[in-house]
N, C-alpha and C positions, 0 to 999 in steps of 0.2 A: 764249483768244486767245493767239496766239504771234506773234513777229516774222516777217515774210515772209522767205523764203529770200533770202540776199544781204545782209540787214540785220544789221549787227554786233550780236551778243548777248553782251555782257561777262559777264552773270550765268551764262549757259549755259557759257561758256568756263571760268569759275571753278569751277563744279560739276564739269565734266569733269576739270579739273586736280586737284581735291580727291579725286575718285574714284580717279584714278591714284595719288595719294599714299597712299591707303588700300589700295592693292594690287589694286584692281578692274581686271581686264583686259577687253579686247574692246569698250570703249565708244568708238564712232567719233565721235559728235557729241552734244551736249546742247543743247536749246532750252528756255529758260525761258519760262513763260507765266503766265496768270492764268485763274482760273475764276470765273464769275459765275453765281449761281443766282437765278432770278426766279420768284416765285410769282404767277401771273396768275389773275384771276377770269374766265377764258375757257374754255369747254368744247369749242369747235371747234378741233382741232389745227391746221388750216390757218390759221385767223384768228390763233391764238396765234403761229404761226411768222411770219406777216406782221408782227404787232405787234413781236415781238422783232427781226426783221430791220430794221425801221424804227428801233428803239432803238439797235441796233448802228451803223447808218449815221449817225445823228444825234448820238450821244453816247458810247456805250460803247466803240467801237473807233476807233482812228486808222487808217482804211482805206488810208492812204498807205503805212504800214509794218507793219500788222498784218493777219493772217488770223484768221477766227473760224469756229466751228462751232456750229450751233444743234441741240440735242437736246431733243425734246419727250417728257416722261415722264408717267407717270400718277400 
């Protein structure tokens, strides 16, 4: 999950500043986010996606200010 475009990201700005202080050139913008890994007892990928989508909307993401991406792996 990352903050939506236009939402102030002070952690991302701090990382960008620190990279510049380290001499790293060419970094235009940095967005800070979080990664959540969930192990589901579901074999159907579409049902797993629907379940995680529901979790994101109800609890895991603040959909007013955050975007999220769901990846189903094996």
